[in-house]
C-alpha positions, 0 to 999 in steps of 0.5 A: 472473878479472876480477869476482873480483879487482874486487871484492877491490879494491873490498872492501879499499877499503871495508876500509881505511876500516871494519873490523869482519868476520872472514874464514874464518881468523878474520883481521880486517884492521885498520889499514893495508891492506898485503896482496898480492891474488892472482887466478888460475884455470887453465881448460881452454879455449884463452885466455890463462891469467893470474895477476895480482898486486897490493898493496893499500895504505892509506895510514896517515894519510888512509886513502886506498886504492890498489893496485900491481902486484907486478912482477919476481916469479917465478911458477909453476903445478905440475901434479900435484906434478911438472910446473912450467910457468913464467910470464912477466910481460906487463904489469905485475903480469899473469903468463902461462902459455905460449899453448899451455897449457891445464888438463885435468880431473882433474889437480891444479895449484898456484900458486907465486910469489916475490917480488923480495924473496925471499918465497915463496908457495903456494896449496893443490892445485886438482883440476880438476872436469868441468862439464856443457854448458849446454843453454838460455839465455833472457832476460827485460827487467826495468826494475829489474833493476840494483840499485844503479843504473848510469852516474850512478846514474840507469839500472836497466833491463836483462836477466835471464839464465837458463840450463838445464842437467843436473846429474850425479848421481854427485857433489856438484858446484859452480858459478861463473857469469860472463859477457862482453858484446860490445857494438857500439861506434862510438868507438875512441879517446880522445886528451887534449891530442893528436890521433889520427894514422894516419901519423906526423907528421914536424917541419917546420924551424922558422919555414919553413912557418908556421903549419905544424909537421908534415908527415904522412909514410908511416910508420904511427903509429895512436896519440895524437900529443902535440906537446912541451910549451911549443909553439904545437900543445901550446898549442893542444890543452891541456885538450882531449879528443877522441873518434874513431870506429871505423874498422871493426866493433868490439865493447867487451868488458864482463865480469861483476863479481858473484860467483854460486856454487852447490852441488848439495848438496841438489838433486843430480842432474837438470835445473836449469831457469831458474837465474839467472846474471846481469843484463846493464844496457841500456847501449843499445838495439842486440843485443849478445851474451853468452858465458855461462860455466858453471865448475866449481870446488872445494868449497873454493873454492865455500865461499870465493866463497859466504862472499865473495858473501854479506858483499859482495852482501848488505851492506845500508848503509854503517851495516852490518857492512862486507865485508872482504876475505877470506884464501883458498888462499895462504899465505907459506911463511915466514909462515903469519900474514900475510893473502893475499887471493884464490883460486887455483883450476882450472876446467872451462868450458862456454861458451855464446854468446847473441844478446840482441836486445833488442827486448823492451824496454818502452816508455819504458826508458832506456838512456844509450847505451855511451859515456856509460855507460863514460865518464860524458860524450858523445863529443867529436869533433875539432874542424878548428881543433885542427889547424891546424898540419899541413900537407897530409895526409889530410882530419881527423878520422881514424877509429881502429883497434878497441882495445886488444884486451883491451878491444875486438875487430874480429872478430865474436863467435862466435854473432853472427848477421850 
């Protein structure tokens, strides 16, 4: 769950500089921050189920904040106190359940993990609750939708996103909303002090074909090629950065970074109309698609996220009481006084794909363009003079494949009209 994880790390960064808040267990993170941060939600969708473990630290002298992935841990999820499902580490600090696993409504899930030094942690049990479907989604252009402004603190325009759904009468329900945005992307790879090559470059015999140093082979490569340090090709590329256009259609994946939770305690049952579930920045004027995720959460998870939301998103300024990272439902089995930040929960998820044509943008509304919004600069295509060390081969610059797949996808998202 990327939005919560981003906020957790951001708040730990603030806390490492100013610490004056108290979490739900009356624990204040004081002095040097050195805590385990856990991000994990089991869902009932056929999607990667990932537990992320990190350690947050602030230097005792400088106060500079940083995080390190926790690697080589033994991670497992226990279902109904009996069935143990092991996770495997895919990238540093990320532990994925088997690809065919997905949660089931009515079942209880508990996270357990052991660090490489033998320290053991476990969460409370979380019972997955049912969630109603979203029946309708709408969006409205708002020139001041985004606060604080995004991209160099200059841009505020976006769309307010609303949904309708029917809240069940039988029980009190707790909800969380997230979104995943698909933006059409034109630039697929950036290479620093290197060049993108479709095929492998093979070195030529020294001083044989000057000024050429490499020839193009038939072996696929599809990556940035870095000439060895100190060579003439390396010197020609030093301190240069090049951007390469996409070879195929490509969509950038952008995730929500705000917490949005709701309890129907005082409005139990009936039709909920125009519930605000997010703001989509106006990165560019072309259409986009938003996957709106309506998630069920437990009462204790709601209380955690609601308090977290109040402390992070309602903080007025740097002189106000700063937000603190809250201890959640995960504990050191041998030392319950240790603060472990984050929350493990189980959610049933209803996804509603919403195509946003952006045809209602007010005249004069400004957008930075997607590349500038993500990178803070304009794209820099490769110049011909930088690749004269390659003999023969196809014309340059090449196009790049759409990837990496956790950030972009070449596959048309469900709900895209053409």
